[in-house]
C-alpha positions as CSV (number, residue, x, y, z in Angstrom):
1,X,92.0,82.4,74.2
2,X,90.4,80.3,76.8
3,X,87.6,82.2,78.4
4,X,85.5,81.0,81.3
5,X,82.6,82.9,82.7
6,X,81.0,81.6,85.8
7,X,77.9,83.3,87.3
8,X,77.2,82.6,90.9
9,X,74.5,83.7,93.3
10,X,76.4,84.5,96.4
11,X,73.5,83.0,98.5
12,X,74.9,79.6,97.4
13,X,78.5,80.5,98.3
14,X,78.8,81.0,102.1
15,X,82.5,80.1,101.9
16,X,83.1,82.9,99.5
17,X,81.0,85.5,101.4
18,X,81.3,84.9,105.1
19,X,78.8,87.7,105.9
20,X,76.1,86.3,103.7
21,X,73.8,85.6,106.7
22,X,73.8,89.3,107.5
23,X,72.9,90.4,104.0
24,X,69.4,91.8,103.5
25,X,67.0,89.2,102.2
26,X,65.3,91.6,99.8
27,X,68.5,92.3,97.8
28,X,70.1,89.7,95.6
29,X,73.9,89.6,95.2
30,X,75.9,88.2,92.4
31,X,79.4,87.8,91.2
32,X,80.8,86.8,87.9
33,X,84.3,85.4,87.6
34,X,85.9,85.8,84.1
35,X,89.0,83.6,83.8
36,X,90.5,80.9,86.1
37,X,90.7,82.1,89.7
38,X,92.7,79.1,90.8
39,X,95.7,79.8,88.5
40,X,95.5,83.6,88.2
41,X,98.6,85.7,89.0
42,X,96.5,88.8,89.1
43,X,92.9,89.1,90.3
44,X,90.8,92.1,89.7
45,X,87.6,92.9,91.7
46,X,85.3,95.4,89.9
47,X,82.9,97.3,92.1
48,X,80.0,99.0,90.2
49,X,78.2,102.2,90.9
50,X,74.6,103.3,90.7
51,X,71.8,101.6,88.9
52,X,73.1,98.0,88.9
53,X,71.1,95.1,90.2
54,X,70.7,91.4,89.2
55,X,68.5,92.3,86.3
56,X,71.1,94.7,84.8
57,X,74.2,92.8,86.0
58,X,75.3,91.2,82.8
59,X,75.0,94.3,80.7
60,X,76.8,96.6,83.2
61,X,79.5,95.3,85.6
62,X,79.4,91.8,83.9
63,X,80.3,93.4,80.6
64,X,82.9,95.6,82.2
65,X,84.7,92.5,83.6
66,X,84.5,90.6,80.3
67,X,85.9,93.6,78.4
68,X,88.8,94.0,80.8
69,X,89.7,90.3,80.6
70,X,89.4,90.1,76.8
71,X,91.5,93.3,76.3
72,X,94.2,92.0,78.6
73,X,94.7,88.8,76.6
74,X,96.2,87.0,79.6
75,X,95.3,83.4,80.7
76,X,96.8,84.2,84.1
77,X,94.3,87.0,84.9
78,X,90.9,86.6,86.6
79,X,88.4,89.5,86.7
80,X,85.5,89.4,89.2
81,X,82.4,91.5,88.6
82,X,81.2,92.0,92.2
83,X,77.7,93.0,93.1
84,X,77.8,92.6,96.8
85,X,75.8,95.6,97.9
86,X,72.6,97.4,97.1
87,X,73.5,100.2,94.7
88,X,71.8,103.6,94.6
89,X,69.1,104.0,92.0
90,X,69.2,107.2,90.1
91,X,70.7,110.5,91.4
92,X,68.7,110.7,94.6
93,X,69.7,110.8,98.3
94,X,71.2,107.3,98.3
95,X,73.7,108.4,95.6
96,X,74.6,111.5,97.5
97,X,75.1,110.0,100.9
98,X,77.3,107.2,102.3
99,X,74.9,104.7,103.9
100,X,74.9,102.2,101.0
101,X,78.6,102.7,100.5
102,X,79.3,101.8,104.1
103,X,77.3,98.6,103.8
104,X,79.1,97.8,100.6
105,X,82.5,98.5,102.0
106,X,82.0,96.0,104.9
107,X,80.8,93.3,102.4
108,X,83.7,94.1,100.0
109,X,86.3,93.6,102.8
110,X,84.8,90.3,103.7
111,X,84.8,89.2,100.1
112,X,88.4,90.1,99.3
113,X,89.6,88.4,102.5
114,X,87.7,85.3,101.6
115,X,89.5,84.9,98.2
116,X,92.6,83.5,100.0
117,X,94.7,83.8,96.9
118,X,98.4,84.1,96.4
119,X,97.7,86.3,93.4
120,X,98.1,90.1,93.4
121,X,94.7,91.6,94.0
122,X,93.6,94.9,92.4
123,X,90.3,96.5,93.4
124,X,88.6,98.9,91.0
125,X,85.6,101.1,91.9
126,X,83.6,102.9,89.2
127,X,81.4,105.9,90.0
128,X,79.6,105.3,93.4
129,X,81.5,102.1,93.5
130,X,84.6,104.2,94.2
131,X,83.0,105.5,97.3
132,X,82.5,101.9,98.5
133,X,86.2,101.1,97.7
134,X,87.4,104.3,99.4
135,X,85.6,103.4,102.6
136,X,87.0,99.8,102.5
137,X,90.6,100.8,101.5
138,X,92.1,100.8,105.0
139,X,91.1,97.1,105.4
140,X,92.0,95.9,102.0
141,X,95.3,94.0,101.6
142,X,95.7,94.6,97.9
143,X,98.3,95.8,95.4
144,X,96.3,98.5,93.7
145,X,93.2,100.5,94.3
146,X,91.7,102.2,91.2
147,X,89.0,104.8,91.0
148,X,87.2,105.5,87.7
149,X,84.7,108.3,87.2
150,X,84.7,109.0,91.0
151,X,82.4,111.5,92.7
152,X,84.8,111.5,95.7
153,X,85.9,108.7,98.1
154,X,85.1,110.2,101.5
155,X,88.8,111.0,102.2
156,X,90.8,114.1,101.5
157,X,94.0,112.4,100.5
158,X,95.6,109.0,99.9
159,X,97.0,109.2,103.4
160,X,93.5,109.4,104.8
161,X,92.5,106.2,102.9
162,X,94.9,104.4,105.2
163,X,96.1,101.9,102.6
164,X,99.4,100.5,101.6
165,X,98.2,99.9,98.0
166,X,99.1,102.1,95.1
167,X,96.2,104.4,94.4
168,X,95.1,105.4,90.9
169,X,92.4,107.8,89.6
170,X,91.2,107.8,86.0
171,X,89.3,110.7,84.5
172,X,87.9,111.0,81.0
173,X,87.6,114.5,79.6
174,X,83.9,114.1,78.8
175,X,82.9,112.6,82.1
176,X,80.0,114.6,83.6
177,X,81.3,113.6,87.1
178,X,83.9,116.4,86.8
179,X,81.0,118.9,87.4
180,X,79.9,117.3,90.7
181,X,80.8,119.6,93.6
182,X,83.5,118.0,95.7
183,X,82.0,119.0,99.0
184,X,80.7,117.2,102.0
185,X,78.3,118.3,104.7
186,X,77.6,115.7,107.4
187,X,76.7,112.7,105.3
188,X,75.8,114.6,102.1
189,X,78.4,114.6,99.4
190,X,81.6,112.5,99.0
191,X,84.3,115.1,99.3
192,X,87.6,115.5,97.5
193,X,88.0,114.3,93.9
194,X,90.7,111.6,93.9
195,X,91.7,112.8,90.5
196,X,92.5,116.3,91.9
197,X,96.1,117.3,92.1
198,X,96.3,117.5,95.9
199,X,94.8,114.1,96.6
200,X,98.0,112.2,96.1
201,X,96.8,109.4,93.7
202,X,98.5,108.6,90.4
203,X,96.1,110.4,88.1
204,X,95.6,109.4,84.5
205,X,93.6,111.9,82.4
206,X,92.2,111.2,78.9
207,X,90.7,113.4,76.3
208,X,87.2,112.5,75.2
209,X,85.3,109.6,76.7
210,X,82.3,109.7,78.9
211,X,81.2,108.5,82.3
212,X,80.1,105.1,80.9
213,X,83.0,104.5,78.5
214,X,85.9,103.7,80.8
215,X,85.5,100.0,80.1
216,X,84.7,100.2,76.4
217,X,86.8,97.7,74.2
218,X,89.8,99.3,72.6
219,X,89.5,102.5,74.6
220,X,92.6,104.3,76.1
221,X,91.0,104.0,79.6
222,X,90.5,100.3,79.4
223,X,94.1,99.8,78.1
224,X,95.3,101.8,81.1
225,X,93.4,99.6,83.4
226,X,95.0,96.5,81.8
227,X,98.4,98.0,82.3
228,X,97.7,98.9,85.9
229,X,96.4,95.4,86.9
230,X,99.3,93.8,85.0
231,X,101.9,95.7,87.0
232,X,103.1,98.1,84.3
233,X,101.0,101.1,85.1
234,X,104.0,103.2,86.0
235,X,104.9,103.2,82.2
236,X,101.8,105.1,81.3
């Protein structure tokens, strides 16, 4: 299968990221596009969580994007690994509050709008990346929003997200995130688990698996993501 991987420093792509001039100069951003964006019928934007930076890009969100593309086996799919914000490092205050997520959400909205594609767009947020996607949801004109391994998305329900997209939440049985208190006090904590019964998302639960295995080749979770972004998630 034809496979094209293009690594681009966003600093060189002002047309792709209209807010580039406002980005902090001490933080490098990067995207990787796997597949052919110009001919894709479906475009996936993957938003990573904590502990991802340029130095760890390829072995984290870059690998996640490649795994999704390769498991899909579709020439009309493009998967974008998007590192457009400064992610939290470790489990400190940044990971427990919404400041970085708010910055990321604004950049994500700009990026998705700039794609100007006729393809169906699907946005997937992993871990703290799901907080970013949740905050951006009301401004994203996309087909699907997917949360994997989420600590909460700063909304109590799908209705509060304010999106017309179909909302999904995936949870592996061995994901330690299930032990995170789903509370919020001022800016501390991210609130309701989108995989909870009352949130209103389409929830897919899997036995086994860990927080970092949602995108592992051959896994049930990755197969489910392939089905969702291919428009057949309702058959799961």
